[in-house]
ROLUMMAR-948294 format. One record per residue: x negated, y, z negated of N, C-alpha, C in turn; residue number from 1; residue in three letters. Coordinates in steps of 0.001 Angstrom, whole numbers, plus 500000, padded with zeros to 6 digits. Each point is the difference from the previous one (the first is absolute). Layout:
% residues N
+--------+--------+--------+--------+--------+--------+--------+--------+--------+-------+-------+
|     nu |     nv |     nw |    cau |    cav |    caw |     cu |     cv |     cw | lotor | fikol |
+--------+--------+--------+--------+--------+--------+--------+--------+--------+-------+-------+
|      X |      Y |      Z |      X |      Y |      Z |      X |      Y |      Z |   NUM |   ALA |
...
+--------+--------+--------+--------+--------+--------+--------+--------+--------+-------+-------+
***
This chain:
% residues 178
+--------+--------+--------+--------+--------+--------+--------+--------+--------+-------+-------+
|     nu |     nv |     nw |    cau |    cav |    caw |     cu |     cv |     cw | lotor | fikol |
+--------+--------+--------+--------+--------+--------+--------+--------+--------+-------+-------+
| 338290 | 860355 | 807096 | 498916 | 500961 | 500094 | 498904 | 499660 | 498995 |     1 |   ASP |
| 498796 | 500424 | 500301 | 498869 | 499807 | 499096 | 500047 | 501120 | 498970 |     2 |   VAL |
| 500040 | 499621 | 498741 | 500075 | 500961 | 498902 | 498776 | 499819 | 499107 |     3 |   ASN |
| 499648 | 501028 | 499275 | 498848 | 499937 | 499102 | 500385 | 500490 | 498616 |     4 |   TYR |
| 499366 | 499396 | 499010 | 500178 | 500473 | 498629 | 498657 | 499950 | 499277 |     5 |   HIS |
| 499969 | 500687 | 498875 | 498787 | 500045 | 499190 | 500407 | 499682 | 498563 |     6 |   TYR |
| 499459 | 498906 | 499432 | 500336 | 499657 | 498610 | 499281 | 500948 | 499027 |     7 |   PRO |
| 500764 | 500599 | 499106 | 499452 | 500985 | 499067 | 499855 | 499470 | 498579 |     8 |   LEU |
| 500603 | 498875 | 499700 | 499965 | 499463 | 498646 | 498597 | 499636 | 499547 |     9 |   GLY |
| 499758 | 500187 | 498718 | 498736 | 499590 | 499404 | 498828 | 500937 | 500231 |    10 |   GLY |
| 500250 | 501170 | 500559 | 498914 | 500957 | 500219 | 500158 | 501137 | 498989 |    11 |   ILE |
| 498917 | 500301 | 499303 | 500084 | 501143 | 499084 | 499222 | 501176 | 500581 |    12 |   ASN |
| 500272 | 501193 | 499493 | 499377 | 501210 | 500556 | 498481 | 499979 | 499915 |    13 |   ASP |
| 499456 | 499389 | 498986 | 498546 | 499981 | 499831 | 499307 | 499232 | 501127 |    14 |   ALA |
| 500635 | 498949 | 500490 | 499413 | 499155 | 501047 | 500523 | 500324 | 501398 |    15 |   ASP |
| 500850 | 501005 | 500102 | 500755 | 500213 | 501235 | 499113 | 500060 | 501247 |    16 |   TRP |
| 499034 | 500886 | 500004 | 499161 | 500176 | 501194 | 499265 | 498720 | 500358 |    17 |   GLU |
| 499516 | 499297 | 499006 | 499235 | 498769 | 500255 | 500889 | 498892 | 500557 |    18 |   GLU |
| 501199 | 499843 | 499433 | 500917 | 498962 | 500479 | 500434 | 500301 | 501426 |    19 |   VAL |
| 500377 | 501247 | 500246 | 500444 | 500380 | 501340 | 498871 | 499806 | 501014 |    20 |   VAL |
| 498813 | 500451 | 499671 | 498855 | 499844 | 500904 | 499714 | 498521 | 500255 |    21 |   ALA |
| 500147 | 499166 | 498983 | 499738 | 498578 | 500144 | 500970 | 499291 | 500925 |    22 |   GLY |
| 501180 | 500555 | 500183 | 500992 | 499391 | 500891 | 499848 | 500468 | 501453 |    23 |   ARG |
| 499186 | 501017 | 500206 | 499810 | 500548 | 501349 | 498947 | 499209 | 500766 |    24 |   MET |
| 500066 | 500084 | 501334 | 498904 | 499430 | 500772 | 498801 | 500948 | 499892 |    25 |   ASN |
| 498848 | 499589 | 500465 | 498774 | 500772 | 499763 | 500036 | 501388 | 500640 |    26 |   SER |
| 500548 | 500129 | 501202 | 500066 | 501315 | 500647 | 500941 | 500943 | 499253 |    27 |   LYS |
| 501145 | 499490 | 499583 | 500941 | 500831 | 499250 | 499425 | 500390 | 498645 |    28 |   SER |
| 499307 | 499063 | 499367 | 499364 | 500303 | 498715 | 498979 | 501130 | 500164 |    29 |   ARG |
| 499237 | 499973 | 501086 | 499029 | 501054 | 500266 | 500716 | 501346 | 500213 |    30 |   MET |
| 501076 | 500001 | 500768 | 500762 | 501225 | 500244 | 500649 | 500509 | 498709 |    31 |   LYS |
| 500502 | 499081 | 499180 | 500597 | 500358 | 498716 | 498960 | 500680 | 499109 |    32 |   PHE |
| 498840 | 499387 | 499874 | 498947 | 500579 | 499146 | 499539 | 501364 | 500531 |    33 |   ARG |
| 499922 | 500125 | 501319 | 499626 | 501285 | 500593 | 501089 | 501047 | 499715 |    34 |   LYS |
| 501252 | 499608 | 500146 | 501115 | 500922 | 499750 | 500081 | 500410 | 498531 |    35 |   ALA |
| 499532 | 499141 | 499097 | 499990 | 500363 | 498573 | 499080 | 501188 | 499727 |    36 |   LEU |
| 499054 | 500252 | 500888 | 499067 | 501107 | 499820 | 500601 | 501345 | 500407 |    37 |   GLN |
| 501112 | 499978 | 500700 | 500671 | 501232 | 500417 | 500964 | 500419 | 498883 |    38 |   THR |
| 499992 | 501270 | 499602 | 500840 | 500443 | 498871 | 501473 | 500207 | 500379 |    39 |   PRO |
| 500626 | 498921 | 500461 | 501420 | 500062 | 500311 | 500804 | 500247 | 498732 |    40 |   PHE |
| 501134 | 500649 | 500152 | 500936 | 500216 | 498910 | 501262 | 499201 | 500314 |    41 |   ASN |
| 500422 | 499144 | 499077 | 501187 | 499175 | 500207 | 501079 | 500473 | 499036 |    42 |   ILE |
| 501203 | 500207 | 500537 | 501113 | 500483 | 499183 | 501257 | 499191 | 500274 |    43 |   GLU |
| 500780 | 499771 | 498955 | 501357 | 499500 | 500141 | 500883 | 501238 | 499932 |    44 |   VAL |
| 500736 | 500239 | 501069 | 500803 | 501209 | 500096 | 501400 | 499783 | 499425 |    45 |   LEU |
| 500761 | 501072 | 499931 | 501340 | 499999 | 499421 | 501027 | 499587 | 501048 |    46 |   ASP |
| 500644 | 498855 | 499788 | 500994 | 499496 | 500965 | 501218 | 500900 | 500102 |    47 |   ARG |
| 500171 | 500910 | 499042 | 501144 | 500908 | 500016 | 499664 | 501355 | 500618 |    48 |   ASN |
| 498775 | 500165 | 500422 | 499555 | 501268 | 500576 | 499957 | 499876 | 501526 |    49 |   CYS |
| 500864 | 500768 | 500662 | 500072 | 499927 | 501454 | 498666 | 500282 | 500673 |    50 |   GLU |
| 499274 | 500949 | 499468 | 498707 | 500364 | 500588 | 499000 | 498838 | 499904 |    51 |   ARG |
| 500025 | 499276 | 498881 | 499112 | 498843 | 499846 | 500359 | 498891 | 500984 |    52 |   ASP |
| 501297 | 499772 | 500173 | 500451 | 498985 | 500953 | 499561 | 500393 | 501409 |    53 |   ILE |
| 500182 | 501256 | 500354 | 499604 | 500493 | 501327 | 498489 | 499894 | 500206 |    54 |   GLU |
| 499256 | 500221 | 498939 | 498538 | 499910 | 500069 | 499554 | 498585 | 500371 |    55 |   ARG |
| 500528 | 499015 | 499308 | 499656 | 498606 | 500273 | 500502 | 499587 | 501383 |    56 |   VAL |
| 501225 | 500363 | 500300 | 500582 | 499630 | 501299 | 499187 | 500601 | 501144 |    57 |   TYR |
| 499512 | 501206 | 499830 | 499209 | 500651 | 501046 | 498731 | 499234 | 500332 |    58 |   GLY |
| 499301 | 499510 | 498967 | 498783 | 499217 | 500235 | 500343 | 498708 | 500718 |    59 |   VAL |
| 501041 | 499342 | 499537 | 500401 | 498723 | 500597 | 500454 | 500198 | 501445 |    60 |   ILE |
| 500772 | 501039 | 500261 | 500474 | 500263 | 501363 | 498827 | 500278 | 500942 |    61 |   ALA |
| 499016 | 500768 | 499537 | 498857 | 500289 | 500872 | 499176 | 498737 | 500254 |    62 |   SER |
| 499874 | 499141 | 498993 | 499299 | 498725 | 500171 | 500706 | 499128 | 501030 |    63 |   ASN |
| 501315 | 499890 | 499887 | 500785 | 499156 | 500903 | 499920 | 500513 | 501435 |    64 |   ARG |
| 500098 | 501297 | 500154 | 499896 | 500587 | 501338 | 498625 | 499738 | 500590 |    65 |   THR |
| 498966 | 500235 | 499201 | 498618 | 499817 | 500449 | 499717 | 498559 | 500433 |    66 |   HIS |
| 500556 | 499041 | 499254 | 499731 | 498584 | 500287 | 501027 | 499364 | 500924 |    67 |   LYS |
| 501043 | 500738 | 500324 | 501028 | 499465 | 500889 | 500938 | 499012 | 499329 |    68 |   GLY |
| 500123 | 500067 | 498684 | 500902 | 499118 | 499263 | 501354 | 500684 | 499823 |    69 |   TYR |
| 501065 | 499225 | 499989 | 501326 | 500611 | 499810 | 500180 | 500504 | 498563 |    70 |   PRO |
| 500814 | 501012 | 499868 | 500391 | 500535 | 498694 | 501517 | 499944 | 499984 |    71 |   LEU |
| 500528 | 498970 | 499374 | 501438 | 499732 | 500092 | 500841 | 500805 | 499012 |    72 |   ARG |
| 499383 | 500473 | 498944 | 500757 | 500798 | 499033 | 499738 | 501483 | 500260 |    73 |   MET |
| 501068 | 500759 | 500076 | 499851 | 501445 | 500132 | 499685 | 500582 | 498623 |    74 |   SER |
| 499600 | 501240 | 499996 | 499746 | 500682 | 498731 | 501261 | 499996 | 499150 |    75 |   LEU |
| 501163 | 500226 | 500606 | 501260 | 499970 | 499247 | 500279 | 498619 | 499425 |    76 |   ASP |
| 499683 | 498935 | 500762 | 500161 | 498635 | 499486 | 499151 | 499800 | 498745 |    77 |   ASP |
| 498767 | 500448 | 500057 | 499093 | 499849 | 498859 | 500538 | 500776 | 498803 |    78 |   VAL |
| 500446 | 501221 | 500217 | 500533 | 500820 | 498904 | 501225 | 499349 | 499361 |    79 |   LYS |
| 500856 | 499390 | 500823 | 501214 | 499367 | 499474 | 499702 | 498703 | 499243 |    80 |   ARG |
| 499011 | 499232 | 500461 | 499743 | 498705 | 499367 | 499048 | 500092 | 498809 |    81 |   THR |
| 499239 | 501072 | 499893 | 498995 | 500119 | 498931 | 500566 | 499776 | 498603 |    82 |   ALA |
| 501113 | 500652 | 499625 | 500502 | 499770 | 498640 | 500554 | 498594 | 499794 |    83 |   PRO |
| 500635 | 499452 | 501016 | 500600 | 498668 | 499896 | 498924 | 498931 | 499851 |    84 |   VAL |
| 498922 | 500114 | 500782 | 498924 | 499011 | 499997 | 498930 | 500307 | 498962 |    85 |   ALA |
| 500216 | 501039 | 499199 | 498979 | 500427 | 499033 | 498645 | 500106 | 500697 |    86 |   GLN |
| 500002 | 500748 | 501089 | 498814 | 500129 | 500842 | 498858 | 500674 | 499259 |    87 |   ALA |
| 498806 | 499609 | 500377 | 498789 | 500673 | 499549 | 499348 | 500617 | 501226 |    88 |   GLU |
| 499594 | 501240 | 499873 | 499327 | 500727 | 501064 | 498581 | 500258 | 499528 |    89 |   PHE |
| 499052 | 499406 | 500698 | 498596 | 500053 | 499581 | 499208 | 500673 | 501115 |    90 |   ILE |
| 499118 | 500906 | 499621 | 499202 | 500709 | 500989 | 498542 | 500045 | 499548 |    91 |   VAL |
| 499110 | 499952 | 500967 | 498570 | 500147 | 499727 | 499523 | 501197 | 500812 |    92 |   MET |
| 499282 | 500900 | 499330 | 499540 | 501208 | 500678 | 498510 | 500206 | 499754 |    93 |   SER |
| 499435 | 500876 | 500804 | 498604 | 500372 | 499876 | 499918 | 501489 | 500280 |    94 |   LEU |
| 499519 | 500731 | 499017 | 499839 | 501451 | 500129 | 501272 | 500676 | 500497 |    95 |   GLU |
| 501141 | 499586 | 499444 | 501280 | 500610 | 500329 | 500673 | 499492 | 501261 |    96 |   GLY |
| 499371 | 499098 | 500731 | 500575 | 499426 | 501222 | 500500 | 498586 | 499704 |    97 |   GLU |
| 501238 | 499720 | 500379 | 500535 | 498651 | 499824 | 499355 | 499058 | 500999 |    98 |   ASP |
| 499456 | 498908 | 499479 | 499236 | 499049 | 500797 | 500771 | 498699 | 500218 |    99 |   VAL |
| 500809 | 499592 | 499031 | 500778 | 498767 | 500099 | 501234 | 500131 | 499118 |   100 |   ALA |
| 501028 | 499218 | 500329 | 501234 | 500049 | 499214 | 500707 | 498649 | 500072 |   101 |   ALA |
| 500838 | 499766 | 498985 | 500774 | 498756 | 499959 | 501391 | 500267 | 499423 |   102 |   ALA |
| 500956 | 499277 | 500536 | 501361 | 499958 | 499490 | 500223 | 498567 | 499528 |   103 |   LEU |
| 500252 | 499827 | 498708 | 500126 | 498670 | 499406 | 501342 | 499908 | 499284 |   104 |   VAL |
| 500731 | 498909 | 500232 | 501290 | 499766 | 499346 | 499869 | 498899 | 498966 |   105 |   TYR |
| 500838 | 500074 | 498980 | 500183 | 498892 | 499061 | 501109 | 499141 | 500585 |   106 |   ARG |
| 499686 | 498756 | 500360 | 501010 | 499163 | 500653 | 500637 | 498989 | 499055 |   107 |   VAL |
| 499308 | 499661 | 498938 | 500552 | 499116 | 498970 | 499054 | 500066 | 498807 |   108 |   SER |
| 500426 | 499474 | 498851 | 499092 | 500045 | 498847 | 498663 | 499331 | 500330 |   109 |   PRO |
| 498928 | 500726 | 499812 | 498669 | 499459 | 500224 | 499493 | 500092 | 501429 |   110 |   GLY |
| 500842 | 500457 | 500924 | 499579 | 500080 | 501405 | 500237 | 501410 | 500531 |   111 |   ILE |
| 498940 | 500564 | 500546 | 500106 | 501280 | 500702 | 499579 | 499751 | 501446 |   112 |   MET |
| 500533 | 500822 | 500909 | 499717 | 499807 | 501417 | 499546 | 501311 | 500631 |   113 |   GLN |
| 498882 | 499903 | 500741 | 499548 | 501129 | 500795 | 500931 | 500082 | 501205 |   114 |   VAL |
| 500767 | 501071 | 500060 | 500887 | 500206 | 501139 | 499199 | 500621 | 501140 |   115 |   VAL |
| 499204 | 501007 | 499667 | 499081 | 500631 | 500943 | 498744 | 500407 | 499251 |   116 |   TYR |
| 498872 | 499900 | 500677 | 498775 | 500613 | 499520 | 499096 | 500251 | 501188 |   117 |   TRP |
| 499060 | 500899 | 499837 | 499076 | 500256 | 501081 | 499124 | 501196 | 499700 |   118 |   GLY |
| 498958 | 500130 | 500802 | 499088 | 501127 | 499845 | 500268 | 501028 | 501086 |   119 |   ASP |
| 499665 | 501240 | 499704 | 500165 | 501083 | 500965 | 498918 | 499882 | 501068 |   120 |   ALA |
| 500337 | 500287 | 501245 | 498995 | 499949 | 501066 | 498827 | 500938 | 499710 |   121 |   PRO |
| 498810 | 499535 | 500372 | 498806 | 500820 | 499860 | 499156 | 499714 | 498769 |   122 |   GLY |
| 500471 | 499129 | 499138 | 499269 | 499692 | 498763 | 499394 | 498605 | 500010 |   123 |   TRP |
| 500132 | 499283 | 501077 | 499584 | 498599 | 500062 | 498552 | 499781 | 499571 |   124 |   GLU |
| 499125 | 500954 | 500287 | 498575 | 499854 | 499669 | 499745 | 499872 | 498495 |   125 |   HIS |
| 500977 | 500397 | 499181 | 499863 | 499882 | 498542 | 500662 | 498727 | 499456 |   126 |   LEU |
| 500564 | 499190 | 500878 | 500654 | 498736 | 499632 | 501058 | 500195 | 498913 |   127 |   HIS |
| 500907 | 500951 | 500187 | 500956 | 500295 | 498932 | 500905 | 498833 | 499626 |   128 |   PRO |
| 500429 | 499182 | 500972 | 500912 | 498912 | 499650 | 499316 | 498906 | 499193 |   129 |   MET |
| 498705 | 499864 | 500142 | 499287 | 499007 | 499189 | 499918 | 500446 | 498543 |   130 |   HIS |
| 500153 | 501258 | 499748 | 500065 | 500526 | 498635 | 501447 | 500128 | 499548 |   131 |   ARG |
| 500861 | 500487 | 500903 | 501385 | 500280 | 499633 | 500798 | 498731 | 499720 |   132 |   PHE |
| 499858 | 498982 | 500834 | 500764 | 498763 | 499801 | 499784 | 499436 | 498592 |   133 |   ALA |
| 498756 | 499857 | 499534 | 499812 | 499517 | 498633 | 500574 | 500948 | 498940 |   134 |   PRO |
| 499981 | 501296 | 500269 | 500587 | 500953 | 499046 | 501515 | 499823 | 499916 |   135 |   GLU |
| 500638 | 499764 | 501142 | 501441 | 499737 | 500003 | 500279 | 498732 | 499197 |   136 |   VAL |
| 499174 | 498985 | 500184 | 500159 | 498751 | 499254 | 499846 | 500241 | 498500 |   137 |   MET |
| 498991 | 500772 | 499621 | 499758 | 500297 | 498588 | 501176 | 500769 | 499397 |   138 |   ARG |
| 500495 | 500970 | 500720 | 501132 | 500794 | 499514 | 501232 | 499124 | 499826 |   139 |   ILE |
| 500295 | 499179 | 500993 | 501178 | 499123 | 499915 | 499864 | 499009 | 498857 |   140 |   CYS |
| 498809 | 499470 | 499793 | 499750 | 499112 | 498863 | 500291 | 500743 | 498698 |   141 |   HIS |
| 499548 | 501237 | 499908 | 500252 | 500815 | 498807 | 501472 | 500306 | 499780 |   142 |   GLY |
| 500780 | 499924 | 501067 | 501446 | 500231 | 499905 | 500768 | 498702 | 499746 |   143 |   LEU |
| 499268 | 498907 | 499776 | 500634 | 498741 | 499630 | 500140 | 498972 | 501101 |   144 |   GLY |
| 499487 | 500280 | 501178 | 500124 | 499032 | 501095 | 499017 | 498849 | 499810 |   145 |   ALA |
| 500473 | 498804 | 500244 | 499168 | 498797 | 499997 | 499560 | 499661 | 501421 |   146 |   GLU |
| 500807 | 500449 | 500963 | 499729 | 499762 | 501417 | 500271 | 501284 | 500758 |   147 |   THR |
| 499106 | 500314 | 500932 | 500232 | 501119 | 500900 | 500207 | 499411 | 501393 |   148 |   LEU |
| 501217 | 500118 | 500497 | 500330 | 499551 | 501350 | 499496 | 501086 | 500944 |   149 |   ASP |
| 499014 | 499673 | 500821 | 499387 | 500982 | 500892 | 500833 | 500163 | 501268 |   150 |   ILE |
| 500863 | 499046 | 500273 | 500890 | 500119 | 501146 | 499535 | 499214 | 501210 |   151 |   GLY |
| 500848 | 499985 | 501021 | 499706 | 499211 | 501194 | 498903 | 500618 | 500856 |   152 |   PRO |
| 499368 | 499140 | 500751 | 498973 | 500417 | 500967 | 500312 | 499410 | 501361 |   153 |   SER |
| 501279 | 499895 | 500262 | 500434 | 499491 | 501294 | 501310 | 500682 | 500362 |   154 |   SER |
| 500292 | 499938 | 501271 | 501225 | 500587 | 500529 | 500708 | 498923 | 500793 |   155 |   GLU |
| 501198 | 499597 | 499535 | 500764 | 498941 | 500651 | 499162 | 498737 | 500202 |   156 |   GLU |
| 499222 | 499655 | 498965 | 499210 | 498777 | 500025 | 498639 | 500116 | 500664 |   157 |   GLY |
| 499674 | 501146 | 500593 | 498716 | 500178 | 500671 | 499057 | 500747 | 499058 |   158 |   VAL |
| 498951 | 499316 | 499489 | 499091 | 500638 | 499043 | 499204 | 501147 | 500625 |   159 |   PRO |
| 499726 | 501007 | 499184 | 499099 | 501082 | 500373 | 498620 | 499620 | 499468 |   160 |   SER |
| 499085 | 499606 | 500874 | 498695 | 499523 | 499533 | 499271 | 500997 | 499089 |   161 |   PRO |
| 500064 | 501281 | 500320 | 499316 | 501002 | 499187 | 500568 | 500091 | 498594 |   162 |   GLY |
| 501335 | 500019 | 499882 | 500621 | 500064 | 498680 | 499725 | 498730 | 499203 |   163 |   LEU |
| 500120 | 498853 | 500658 | 499731 | 498732 | 499309 | 498560 | 499976 | 499493 |   164 |   CYS |
| 499061 | 500385 | 500853 | 498597 | 499995 | 499602 | 499755 | 500921 | 498809 |   165 |   PHE |
| 500525 | 501225 | 500055 | 499784 | 500932 | 498899 | 500550 | 499442 | 498693 |   166 |   PHE |
| 501220 | 499537 | 500018 | 500622 | 499509 | 498764 | 499249 | 498788 | 499439 |   167 |   LYS |
| 499582 | 499092 | 500864 | 499236 | 498852 | 499519 | 498626 | 500430 | 499503 |   168 |   GLU |
| 499409 | 501004 | 500646 | 498656 | 500436 | 499616 | 499961 | 500646 | 498617 |   169 |   SER |
| 501143 | 500527 | 499544 | 500029 | 500602 | 498654 | 500547 | 499038 | 498951 |   170 |   ILE |
| 500234 | 498760 | 500399 | 500376 | 498980 | 499035 | 501466 | 499650 | 499922 |   171 |   GLY |
| 500806 | 500482 | 500935 | 501412 | 499666 | 500002 | 500207 | 498577 | 500513 |   172 |   CYS |
| 501086 | 499405 | 499571 | 500317 | 498612 | 500337 | 501143 | 499977 | 501003 |   173 |   ILE |
| 499829 | 499298 | 501138 | 501070 | 499933 | 500999 | 501045 | 498950 | 499634 |   174 |   PRO |
| 501211 | 500269 | 500432 | 501091 | 499025 | 499885 | 501018 | 500351 | 501068 |   175 |   SER |
| 500953 | 499112 | 500208 | 501060 | 500273 | 500976 | 501174 | 500670 | 499321 |   176 |   LEU |
| 500610 | 500931 | 500695 | 501200 | 500685 | 499492 | 501086 | 499816 | 501050 |   177 |   LYS |
| 500935 | 499101 | 499739 | 501055 | 499756 | 501000 | 500884 | 501220 | 500188 |   178 |   PRO |
+--------+--------+--------+--------+--------+--------+--------+--------+--------+-------+-------+
***
C-alpha cells in the first residue's frame, strides 16, 4: 500500500508555520494561510475521558460517512486501545463547534501515527484540514515525535487519488508499506 509520513525533526516552534508552509504546494499554502485567519481552537483532549474520546470519534465517523471511507475501528475498539497505544485525541473547533479531529497513536519511540483524522462535513469552505494537519504535526513534534506516519492512502494496493494528492500537497512523503 502507498503510505505517507511527515518528518518532524529539526523544526522548532518559532519557525513552525514557515517550515510547514514551505513544504506545501502553492494551493495548499494559500489554503493554509487563509485558514490561519480563522480563529480555530485546537485542543489535546484527555485520553482517559470517555466523553473526549466520543467527541473525537464522532467527528471522524461523520467524516468517514460523508466521504464514503470505511471506519474499521468501533468506538469500543478505540476506547480499549487508547491506553495501550498512549493515544492522543486532538480536536479543532470554531465557536463551540467541532470542525476537525484526529486520533494519533505512539507506535514506537520517535514515531507517532495518525490512525484517523478528518474534518466535519460542512466546513470545507474554511479549509480546516489545511490548518489542522500542520497543528497535529506540531503537537506530535512537541510530544517527542521525529516522524508522523500519516497512514496509507490505498486499499489493497489501489491508491486513492484524492488522499494521495492531499497528503503530498501538505508536504508528506510517500513510501510503500508492505
